[in-house]
PDB file with SEQRES, HELIX, SHEET and CRYST1 records, atoms N, CA, C and O in Angstrom:
SEQRES   1 A   66  MET THR GLU GLN ASN LYS PRO ALA ASP ALA ALA LYS ASP          
SEQRES   2 A   66  LYS LYS LEU ILE PRO VAL LYS LEU THR ARG ASP VAL TRP          
SEQRES   3 A   66  ASP GLU GLU GLY ASN ARG LEU PRO LYS GLY GLY GLU ILE          
SEQRES   4 A   66  ASP LEU PRO LEU ASP PHE ALA LYS GLN LEU ILE GLU GLU          
SEQRES   5 A   66  GLY LYS ALA LYS ARG ASN ASP PRO LEU PRO GLY ASP SER          
SEQRES   6 A   66  LYS                                                          
HELIX    1 AA1 ASN A    5  LYS A   14  1                                  10    
HELIX    2 AA2 LEU A   43  GLU A   51  1                                   9    
SHEET    1 AA1 2 VAL A  25  TRP A  26  0                                        
SHEET    2 AA1 2 ARG A  32  LEU A  33 -1                                        
SHEET    1 AA2 3 GLU A  38  PRO A  42  0                                        
SHEET    2 AA2 3 LEU A  16  LEU A  21 -1                                        
SHEET    3 AA2 3 ALA A  55  ARG A  57 -1                                        
CRYST1    1.000    1.000    1.000  90.00  90.00  90.00 P 1           1          
ATOM      1  N   MET A   1     128.271  94.920 105.891  1.00  0.00           N  
ATOM      2  CA  MET A   1     127.578  96.205 106.031  1.00  0.00           C  
ATOM      3  C   MET A   1     128.311  97.000 107.135  1.00  0.00           C  
ATOM      4  O   MET A   1     128.695  96.440 108.162  1.00  0.00           O  
ATOM      5  N   THR A   2     128.489  98.261 106.913  1.00  0.00           N  
ATOM      6  CA  THR A   2     129.136  99.090 107.898  1.00  0.00           C  
ATOM      7  C   THR A   2     128.117  99.656 108.862  1.00  0.00           C  
ATOM      8  O   THR A   2     126.913  99.630 108.607  1.00  0.00           O  
ATOM      9  N   GLU A   3     128.614 100.163 109.966  1.00  0.00           N  
ATOM     10  CA  GLU A   3     127.714 100.780 110.954  1.00  0.00           C  
ATOM     11  C   GLU A   3     127.017 101.988 110.407  1.00  0.00           C  
ATOM     12  O   GLU A   3     125.907 102.299 110.839  1.00  0.00           O  
ATOM     13  N   GLN A   4     127.636 102.700 109.451  1.00  0.00           N  
ATOM     14  CA  GLN A   4     127.051 103.932 108.893  1.00  0.00           C  
ATOM     15  C   GLN A   4     125.832 103.573 108.058  1.00  0.00           C  
ATOM     16  O   GLN A   4     124.922 104.398 107.973  1.00  0.00           O  
ATOM     17  N   ASN A   5     125.748 102.406 107.437  1.00  0.00           N  
ATOM     18  CA  ASN A   5     124.624 102.046 106.597  1.00  0.00           C  
ATOM     19  C   ASN A   5     123.406 101.605 107.380  1.00  0.00           C  
ATOM     20  O   ASN A   5     122.295 101.671 106.853  1.00  0.00           O  
ATOM     21  N   LYS A   6     123.565 101.161 108.610  1.00  0.00           N  
ATOM     22  CA  LYS A   6     122.442 100.630 109.364  1.00  0.00           C  
ATOM     23  C   LYS A   6     121.319 101.611 109.591  1.00  0.00           C  
ATOM     24  O   LYS A   6     120.165 101.226 109.402  1.00  0.00           O  
ATOM     25  N   PRO A   7     121.567 102.875 109.990  1.00  0.00           N  
ATOM     26  CA  PRO A   7     120.441 103.807 110.169  1.00  0.00           C  
ATOM     27  C   PRO A   7     119.703 104.070 108.847  1.00  0.00           C  
ATOM     28  O   PRO A   7     118.479 104.197 108.840  1.00  0.00           O  
ATOM     29  N   ALA A   8     120.426 104.152 107.751  1.00  0.00           N  
ATOM     30  CA  ALA A   8     119.778 104.395 106.469  1.00  0.00           C  
ATOM     31  C   ALA A   8     118.909 103.206 106.092  1.00  0.00           C  
ATOM     32  O   ALA A   8     117.791 103.383 105.608  1.00  0.00           O  
ATOM     33  N   ASP A   9     119.412 102.000 106.308  1.00  0.00           N  
ATOM     34  CA  ASP A   9     118.635 100.793 106.003  1.00  0.00           C  
ATOM     35  C   ASP A   9     117.394 100.702 106.885  1.00  0.00           C  
ATOM     36  O   ASP A   9     116.323 100.312 106.419  1.00  0.00           O  
ATOM     37  N   ALA A  10     117.540 101.063 108.161  1.00  0.00           N  
ATOM     38  CA  ALA A  10     116.397 101.034 109.097  1.00  0.00           C  
ATOM     39  C   ALA A  10     115.358 102.056 108.675  1.00  0.00           C  
ATOM     40  O   ALA A  10     114.163 101.769 108.732  1.00  0.00           O  
ATOM     41  N   ALA A  11     115.773 103.227 108.258  1.00  0.00           N  
ATOM     42  CA  ALA A  11     114.816 104.254 107.799  1.00  0.00           C  
ATOM     43  C   ALA A  11     114.132 103.772 106.530  1.00  0.00           C  
ATOM     44  O   ALA A  11     112.934 104.000 106.365  1.00  0.00           O  
ATOM     45  N   LYS A  12     114.850 103.113 105.630  1.00  0.00           N  
ATOM     46  CA  LYS A  12     114.261 102.625 104.384  1.00  0.00           C  
ATOM     47  C   LYS A  12     113.196 101.589 104.672  1.00  0.00           C  
ATOM     48  O   LYS A  12     112.146 101.582 104.029  1.00  0.00           O  
ATOM     49  N   ASP A  13     113.452 100.708 105.635  1.00  0.00           N  
ATOM     50  CA  ASP A  13     112.486  99.659 105.991  1.00  0.00           C  
ATOM     51  C   ASP A  13     111.204 100.234 106.590  1.00  0.00           C  
ATOM     52  O   ASP A  13     110.141  99.623 106.474  1.00  0.00           O  
ATOM     53  N   LYS A  14     111.290 101.399 107.226  1.00  0.00           N  
ATOM     54  CA  LYS A  14     110.134 102.012 107.870  1.00  0.00           C  
ATOM     55  C   LYS A  14     109.307 102.828 106.933  1.00  0.00           C  
ATOM     56  O   LYS A  14     108.192 103.208 107.290  1.00  0.00           O  
ATOM     57  N   LYS A  15     109.810 103.135 105.698  1.00  0.00           N  
ATOM     58  CA  LYS A  15     109.053 103.934 104.743  1.00  0.00           C  
ATOM     59  C   LYS A  15     107.840 103.130 104.316  1.00  0.00           C  
ATOM     60  O   LYS A  15     107.942 101.954 103.970  1.00  0.00           O  
ATOM     61  N   LEU A  16     106.694 103.786 104.349  1.00  0.00           N  
ATOM     62  CA  LEU A  16     105.433 103.105 103.978  1.00  0.00           C  
ATOM     63  C   LEU A  16     104.995 103.566 102.621  1.00  0.00           C  
ATOM     64  O   LEU A  16     105.100 104.746 102.286  1.00  0.00           O  
ATOM     65  N   ILE A  17     104.486 102.604 101.812  1.00  0.00           N  
ATOM     66  CA  ILE A  17     104.011 102.859 100.463  1.00  0.00           C  
ATOM     67  C   ILE A  17     102.530 102.534 100.410  1.00  0.00           C  
ATOM     68  O   ILE A  17     102.125 101.455 100.841  1.00  0.00           O  
ATOM     69  N   PRO A  18     101.707 103.444  99.890  1.00  0.00           N  
ATOM     70  CA  PRO A  18     100.290 103.127  99.750  1.00  0.00           C  
ATOM     71  C   PRO A  18     100.040 102.188  98.597  1.00  0.00           C  
ATOM     72  O   PRO A  18     100.482 102.438  97.475  1.00  0.00           O  
ATOM     73  N   VAL A  19      99.328 101.101  98.869  1.00  0.00           N  
ATOM     74  CA  VAL A  19      98.978 100.120  97.807  1.00  0.00           C  
ATOM     75  C   VAL A  19      97.518  99.742  97.942  1.00  0.00           C  
ATOM     76  O   VAL A  19      96.899  99.905  98.993  1.00  0.00           O  
ATOM     77  N   LYS A  20      96.984  99.224  96.829  1.00  0.00           N  
ATOM     78  CA  LYS A  20      95.638  98.647  96.817  1.00  0.00           C  
ATOM     79  C   LYS A  20      95.842  97.163  96.498  1.00  0.00           C  
ATOM     80  O   LYS A  20      96.486  96.818  95.508  1.00  0.00           O  
ATOM     81  N   LEU A  21      95.290  96.295  97.342  1.00  0.00           N  
ATOM     82  CA  LEU A  21      95.469  94.873  97.170  1.00  0.00           C  
ATOM     83  C   LEU A  21      94.547  94.324  96.101  1.00  0.00           C  
ATOM     84  O   LEU A  21      93.350  94.610  96.084  1.00  0.00           O  
ATOM     85  N   THR A  22      95.117  93.534  95.210  1.00  0.00           N  
ATOM     86  CA  THR A  22      94.336  92.914  94.137  1.00  0.00           C  
ATOM     87  C   THR A  22      94.000  91.455  94.459  1.00  0.00           C  
ATOM     88  O   THR A  22      93.227  90.817  93.744  1.00  0.00           O  
ATOM     89  N   ARG A  23      94.594  90.929  95.556  1.00  0.00           N  
ATOM     90  CA  ARG A  23      94.319  89.582  96.030  1.00  0.00           C  
ATOM     91  C   ARG A  23      94.443  89.605  97.538  1.00  0.00           C  
ATOM     92  O   ARG A  23      95.075  90.496  98.105  1.00  0.00           O  
ATOM     93  N   ASP A  24      93.824  88.602  98.201  1.00  0.00           N  
ATOM     94  CA  ASP A  24      94.025  88.451  99.644  1.00  0.00           C  
ATOM     95  C   ASP A  24      95.500  88.097  99.875  1.00  0.00           C  
ATOM     96  O   ASP A  24      96.078  87.288  99.150  1.00  0.00           O  
ATOM     97  N   VAL A  25      96.086  88.710 100.883  1.00  0.00           N  
ATOM     98  CA  VAL A  25      97.484  88.385 101.271  1.00  0.00           C  
ATOM     99  C   VAL A  25      97.559  88.330 102.798  1.00  0.00           C  
ATOM    100  O   VAL A  25      96.662  88.788 103.507  1.00  0.00           O  
ATOM    101  N   TRP A  26      98.661  87.753 103.273  1.00  0.00           N  
ATOM    102  CA  TRP A  26      98.878  87.680 104.697  1.00  0.00           C  
ATOM    103  C   TRP A  26     100.194  88.394 105.007  1.00  0.00           C  
ATOM    104  O   TRP A  26     101.184  88.227 104.294  1.00  0.00           O  
ATOM    105  N   ASP A  27     100.194  89.187 106.073  1.00  0.00           N  
ATOM    106  CA  ASP A  27     101.396  89.924 106.444  1.00  0.00           C  
ATOM    107  C   ASP A  27     102.340  89.000 107.189  1.00  0.00           C  
ATOM    108  O   ASP A  27     102.045  87.819 107.371  1.00  0.00           O  
ATOM    109  N   GLU A  28     103.494  89.541 107.628  1.00  0.00           N  
ATOM    110  CA  GLU A  28     104.488  88.758 108.346  1.00  0.00           C  
ATOM    111  C   GLU A  28     104.006  88.196 109.671  1.00  0.00           C  
ATOM    112  O   GLU A  28     104.560  87.220 110.177  1.00  0.00           O  
ATOM    113  N   GLU A  29     102.981  88.808 110.228  1.00  0.00           N  
ATOM    114  CA  GLU A  29     102.442  88.345 111.524  1.00  0.00           C  
ATOM    115  C   GLU A  29     101.284  87.361 111.349  1.00  0.00           C  
ATOM    116  O   GLU A  29     100.706  86.901 112.333  1.00  0.00           O  
ATOM    117  N   GLY A  30     100.944  87.036 110.087  1.00  0.00           N  
ATOM    118  CA  GLY A  30      99.883  86.087 109.824  1.00  0.00           C  
ATOM    119  C   GLY A  30      98.506  86.705 109.732  1.00  0.00           C  
ATOM    120  O   GLY A  30      97.518  85.977 109.636  1.00  0.00           O  
ATOM    121  N   ASN A  31      98.406  88.025 109.757  1.00  0.00           N  
ATOM    122  CA  ASN A  31      97.121  88.716 109.631  1.00  0.00           C  
ATOM    123  C   ASN A  31      96.672  88.741 108.162  1.00  0.00           C  
ATOM    124  O   ASN A  31      97.477  89.024 107.274  1.00  0.00           O  
ATOM    125  N   ARG A  32      95.411  88.449 107.909  1.00  0.00           N  
ATOM    126  CA  ARG A  32      94.881  88.482 106.548  1.00  0.00           C  
ATOM    127  C   ARG A  32      94.556  89.908 106.171  1.00  0.00           C  
ATOM    128  O   ARG A  32      93.918  90.643 106.924  1.00  0.00           O  
ATOM    129  N   LEU A  33      95.017  90.288 104.970  1.00  0.00           N  
ATOM    130  CA  LEU A  33      94.703  91.587 104.402  1.00  0.00           C  
ATOM    131  C   LEU A  33      93.830  91.335 103.206  1.00  0.00           C  
ATOM    132  O   LEU A  33      94.316  90.796 102.211  1.00  0.00           O  
ATOM    133  N   PRO A  34      92.538  91.703 103.249  1.00  0.00           N  
ATOM    134  CA  PRO A  34      91.586  91.310 102.201  1.00  0.00           C  
ATOM    135  C   PRO A  34      91.770  92.081 100.876  1.00  0.00           C  
ATOM    136  O   PRO A  34      92.203  93.233 100.851  1.00  0.00           O  
ATOM    137  N   LYS A  35      91.422  91.394  99.795  1.00  0.00           N  
ATOM    138  CA  LYS A  35      91.444  91.987  98.434  1.00  0.00           C  
ATOM    139  C   LYS A  35      90.642  93.268  98.439  1.00  0.00           C  
ATOM    140  O   LYS A  35      89.602  93.358  99.091  1.00  0.00           O  
ATOM    141  N   GLY A  36      91.128  94.263  97.710  1.00  0.00           N  
ATOM    142  CA  GLY A  36      90.456  95.534  97.603  1.00  0.00           C  
ATOM    143  C   GLY A  36      90.832  96.520  98.684  1.00  0.00           C  
ATOM    144  O   GLY A  36      90.469  97.694  98.601  1.00  0.00           O  
ATOM    145  N   GLY A  37      91.550  96.073  99.694  1.00  0.00           N  
ATOM    146  CA  GLY A  37      91.966  96.944 100.760  1.00  0.00           C  
ATOM    147  C   GLY A  37      93.009  97.942 100.314  1.00  0.00           C  
ATOM    148  O   GLY A  37      93.887  97.617  99.515  1.00  0.00           O  
ATOM    149  N   GLU A  38      92.916  99.147 100.822  1.00  0.00           N  
ATOM    150  CA  GLU A  38      93.924 100.198 100.587  1.00  0.00           C  
ATOM    151  C   GLU A  38      94.690 100.369 101.854  1.00  0.00           C  
ATOM    152  O   GLU A  38      94.111 100.718 102.883  1.00  0.00           O  
ATOM    153  N   ILE A  39      96.010 100.127 101.816  1.00  0.00           N  
ATOM    154  CA  ILE A  39      96.797 100.093 103.008  1.00  0.00           C  
ATOM    155  C   ILE A  39      98.200 100.606 102.726  1.00  0.00           C  
ATOM    156  O   ILE A  39      98.684 100.514 101.597  1.00  0.00           O  
ATOM    157  N   ASP A  40      98.863 101.152 103.760  1.00  0.00           N  
ATOM    158  CA  ASP A  40     100.244 101.543 103.647  1.00  0.00           C  
ATOM    159  C   ASP A  40     101.105 100.394 104.203  1.00  0.00           C  
ATOM    160  O   ASP A  40     100.923  99.954 105.338  1.00  0.00           O  
ATOM    161  N   LEU A  41     102.042  99.927 103.373  1.00  0.00           N  
ATOM    162  CA  LEU A  41     102.889  98.804 103.737  1.00  0.00           C  
ATOM    163  C   LEU A  41     104.331  99.189 103.691  1.00  0.00           C  
ATOM    164  O   LEU A  41     104.691 100.121 102.973  1.00  0.00           O  
ATOM    165  N   PRO A  42     105.194  98.492 104.446  1.00  0.00           N  
ATOM    166  CA  PRO A  42     106.626  98.750 104.365  1.00  0.00           C  
ATOM    167  C   PRO A  42     107.126  98.570 102.931  1.00  0.00           C  
ATOM    168  O   PRO A  42     106.627  97.718 102.196  1.00  0.00           O  
ATOM    169  N   LEU A  43     108.094  99.360 102.547  1.00  0.00           N  
ATOM    170  CA  LEU A  43     108.599  99.402 101.177  1.00  0.00           C  
ATOM    171  C   LEU A  43     108.916  98.031 100.615  1.00  0.00           C  
ATOM    172  O   LEU A  43     108.454  97.702  99.522  1.00  0.00           O  
ATOM    173  N   ASP A  44     109.689  97.217 101.325  1.00  0.00           N  
ATOM    174  CA  ASP A  44     110.080  95.912 100.795  1.00  0.00           C  
ATOM    175  C   ASP A  44     108.880  94.993 100.561  1.00  0.00           C  
ATOM    176  O   ASP A  44     108.797  94.320  99.533  1.00  0.00           O  
ATOM    177  N   PHE A  45     107.953  94.969 101.519  1.00  0.00           N  
ATOM    178  CA  PHE A  45     106.770  94.110 101.405  1.00  0.00           C  
ATOM    179  C   PHE A  45     105.873  94.613 100.258  1.00  0.00           C  
ATOM    180  O   PHE A  45     105.314  93.810  99.511  1.00  0.00           O  
ATOM    181  N   ALA A  46     105.742  95.909 100.126  1.00  0.00           N  
ATOM    182  CA  ALA A  46     104.933  96.482  99.052  1.00  0.00           C  
ATOM    183  C   ALA A  46     105.525  96.145  97.707  1.00  0.00           C  
ATOM    184  O   ALA A  46     104.790  95.773  96.792  1.00  0.00           O  
ATOM    185  N   LYS A  47     106.858  96.266  97.555  1.00  0.00           N  
ATOM    186  CA  LYS A  47     107.514  95.908  96.310  1.00  0.00           C  
ATOM    187  C   LYS A  47     107.283  94.445  95.961  1.00  0.00           C  
ATOM    188  O   LYS A  47     107.009  94.109  94.808  1.00  0.00           O  
ATOM    189  N   GLN A  48     107.396  93.576  96.964  1.00  0.00           N  
ATOM    190  CA  GLN A  48     107.209  92.144  96.745  1.00  0.00           C  
ATOM    191  C   GLN A  48     105.809  91.865  96.223  1.00  0.00           C  
ATOM    192  O   GLN A  48     105.647  91.129  95.249  1.00  0.00           O  
ATOM    193  N   LEU A  49     104.796  92.445  96.858  1.00  0.00           N  
ATOM    194  CA  LEU A  49     103.414  92.221  96.445  1.00  0.00           C  
ATOM    195  C   LEU A  49     103.141  92.767  95.046  1.00  0.00           C  
ATOM    196  O   LEU A  49     102.420  92.149  94.264  1.00  0.00           O  
ATOM    197  N   ILE A  50     103.713  93.916  94.736  1.00  0.00           N  
ATOM    198  CA  ILE A  50     103.513  94.503  93.393  1.00  0.00           C  
ATOM    199  C   ILE A  50     104.148  93.614  92.323  1.00  0.00           C  
ATOM    200  O   ILE A  50     103.556  93.391  91.267  1.00  0.00           O  
ATOM    201  N   GLU A  51     105.340  93.111  92.594  1.00  0.00           N  
ATOM    202  CA  GLU A  51     106.039  92.214  91.652  1.00  0.00           C  
ATOM    203  C   GLU A  51     105.257  90.930  91.450  1.00  0.00           C  
ATOM    204  O   GLU A  51     105.259  90.376  90.351  1.00  0.00           O  
ATOM    205  N   GLU A  52     104.589  90.448  92.485  1.00  0.00           N  
ATOM    206  CA  GLU A  52     103.811  89.201  92.410  1.00  0.00           C  
ATOM    207  C   GLU A  52     102.428  89.409  91.845  1.00  0.00           C  
ATOM    208  O   GLU A  52     101.679  88.450  91.663  1.00  0.00           O  
ATOM    209  N   GLY A  53     102.072  90.672  91.562  1.00  0.00           N  
ATOM    210  CA  GLY A  53     100.769  90.950  91.008  1.00  0.00           C  
ATOM    211  C   GLY A  53      99.641  90.937  92.039  1.00  0.00           C  
ATOM    212  O   GLY A  53      98.470  90.876  91.664  1.00  0.00           O  
ATOM    213  N   LYS A  54      99.966  90.993  93.301  1.00  0.00           N  
ATOM    214  CA  LYS A  54      99.004  90.947  94.379  1.00  0.00           C  
ATOM    215  C   LYS A  54      98.559  92.303  94.859  1.00  0.00           C  
ATOM    216  O   LYS A  54      97.620  92.411  95.648  1.00  0.00           O  
ATOM    217  N   ALA A  55      99.235  93.357  94.382  1.00  0.00           N  
ATOM    218  CA  ALA A  55      98.930  94.736  94.768  1.00  0.00           C  
ATOM    219  C   ALA A  55      99.350  95.673  93.661  1.00  0.00           C  
ATOM    220  O   ALA A  55     100.131  95.311  92.781  1.00  0.00           O  
ATOM    221  N   LYS A  56      98.819  96.892  93.715  1.00  0.00           N  
ATOM    222  CA  LYS A  56      99.259  97.947  92.815  1.00  0.00           C  
ATOM    223  C   LYS A  56      99.415  99.235  93.615  1.00  0.00           C  
ATOM    224  O   LYS A  56      98.785  99.420  94.657  1.00  0.00           O  
ATOM    225  N   ARG A  57     100.253 100.104  93.113  1.00  0.00           N  
ATOM    226  CA  ARG A  57     100.507 101.348  93.837  1.00  0.00           C  
ATOM    227  C   ARG A  57      99.219 102.163  93.916  1.00  0.00           C  
ATOM    228  O   ARG A  57      98.375 102.116  93.020  1.00  0.00           O  
ATOM    229  N   ASN A  58      99.093 102.899  94.996  1.00  0.00           N  
ATOM    230  CA  ASN A  58      97.873 103.665  95.237  1.00  0.00           C  
ATOM    231  C   ASN A  58      98.254 105.095  95.632  1.00  0.00           C  
ATOM    232  O   ASN A  58      97.673 105.666  96.554  1.00  0.00           O  
ATOM    233  N   ASP A  59      99.232 105.665  94.928  1.00  0.00           N  
ATOM    234  CA  ASP A  59      99.678 107.019  95.204  1.00  0.00           C  
ATOM    235  C   ASP A  59      98.748 108.009  94.520  1.00  0.00           C  
ATOM    236  O   ASP A  59      98.181 107.719  93.467  1.00  0.00           O  
ATOM    237  N   PRO A  60      98.596 109.188  95.132  1.00  0.00           N  
ATOM    238  CA  PRO A  60      97.837 110.234  94.444  1.00  0.00           C  
ATOM    239  C   PRO A  60      98.679 110.798  93.314  1.00  0.00           C  
ATOM    240  O   PRO A  60      99.907 110.828  93.406  1.00  0.00           O  
ATOM    241  N   LEU A  61      98.023 111.250  92.241  1.00  0.00           N  
ATOM    242  CA  LEU A  61      98.718 111.878  91.143  1.00  0.00           C  
ATOM    243  C   LEU A  61      99.287 113.216  91.583  1.00  0.00           C  
ATOM    244  O   LEU A  61      98.730 113.840  92.487  1.00  0.00           O  
ATOM    245  N   PRO A  62     100.365 113.678  90.987  1.00  0.00           N  
ATOM    246  CA  PRO A  62     100.918 114.974  91.379  1.00  0.00           C  
ATOM    247  C   PRO A  62      99.801 116.069  91.309  1.00  0.00           C  
ATOM    248  O   PRO A  62      99.071 116.174  90.323  1.00  0.00           O  
ATOM    249  N   GLY A  63      99.711 116.826  92.338  1.00  0.00           N  
ATOM    250  CA  GLY A  63      98.723 117.894  92.393  1.00  0.00           C  
ATOM    251  C   GLY A  63      97.409 117.453  93.058  1.00  0.00           C  
ATOM    252  O   GLY A  63      96.612 118.299  93.464  1.00  0.00           O  
ATOM    253  N   ASP A  64      97.183 116.164  93.170  1.00  0.00           N  
ATOM    254  CA  ASP A  64      95.994 115.617  93.831  1.00  0.00           C  
ATOM    255  C   ASP A  64      96.303 115.367  95.307  1.00  0.00           C  
ATOM    256  O   ASP A  64      97.435 115.041  95.665  1.00  0.00           O  
ATOM    257  N   SER A  65      95.308 115.521  96.143  1.00  0.00           N  
ATOM    258  CA  SER A  65      95.492 115.178  97.535  1.00  0.00           C  
ATOM    259  C   SER A  65      94.712 113.918  97.797  1.00  0.00           C  
ATOM    260  O   SER A  65      93.785 113.588  97.057  1.00  0.00           O  
ATOM    261  N   LYS A  66      95.077 113.218  98.835  1.00  0.00           N  
ATOM    262  CA  LYS A  66      94.418 111.946  99.205  1.00  0.00           C  
ATOM    263  C   LYS A  66      93.023 112.177  99.735  1.00  0.00           C  
ATOM    264  O   LYS A  66      92.331 111.222 100.090  1.00  0.00           O  
TER     265      LYS A  66                                                      
END                                                                             
């Protein structure tokens, strides 16, 4: 990885994605996140949970506000 890619990767890691949890999960720090919770998670962690079926996206539809 070059030095030029590091800031872009760091910004990507900080992007938060709104999800709704379909199962209890634990974050990297060991904190329990209960089923049914609506939370903004880092992009990579959110993608992982969605792929595992533990969360679903919780974005507003275009034109809707939160």
